[in-house]
N, C-alpha and C positions, 0 to 999 in steps of 0.2 A: 671655512671649514665648519663652523657652527651650523650654517644653513644646511650643508650637506648631511650632517648628522640628524638634524631635525627632520630633513625630508626623508631619510631613510627610516627613521623612527616612525613617522607617520605612515609611510607606505607599509612597513611591516605590521603595524596595528590594524590597518584596513584589510591587508590580504589575509591575516589570520582570521578575521571574522568572516571573510568570504569562504575560506576553506571549511570552517565549521559549520556553514549554511548549506552544505551540499546534502541533497536528500537521496538516499539509497534504498528507500522503501516504496511499496506499491499499494494502491487501494483498488479493490475489486467490488464494483456495485452492479446490481441487476435485479431482475425479478423472476420468481419461479412460478411456472404455470403448468397446469395439467395439459393432456392431450387435447381437452376441449377448450383450451385458452382461458380456463378459470384460474385466478391467483391462488397459489398453495400457501396458506398461512401456517407456520410452525414447521416447514420443511427444514431439514438439516442440510446446510450447504458446506461442502468441503472443497478447498483448493489445495491441491497437492503440488508442492514446489519440485519440479522434475529433477534438477540437479542433486538436491540433497535429500528428498523424500519427506521434508517437513510438511505436515498438515495443518492448515488453518481452517477452523470451524466456526460457523455461525448458524442462527436460526432465522428463517425468514419471518418478517413482521407482516403488519397489514398490508393488504394488496400483493403479498408475496415478495415484497422488496427485501433485500439484503445488502449488507455492507461488511466487507472484511478489510481491516486496516492494518498498517504496519507489517505488510508482507515483504519478503525479499523480492527484489525486482529481477525478473527474468521470466522464464516460461513455466506455466502452470497447467494442470489438468483439472478443470472444475467438474464437480458432480453434485447432485442433489437427490435427497430421499425423503419421501412423504411419510 
């Protein structure tokens, strides 16, 4: 009986840590370029979460690169403005 209780306790401890480790966010990375393929530094990048309308915004860095973290994961409409 003691072994069974100890087993259930260990299983419940491990399963609770697995449940807490689930990730429900997304990361969007990329680069912004002009029509002539030149990188656009300082461009405003907006990703709109389609189901909720939440907007995630960042500014492109050197080489036109950008990263938006901690976004809700599903479908987005990305846009950029220089």
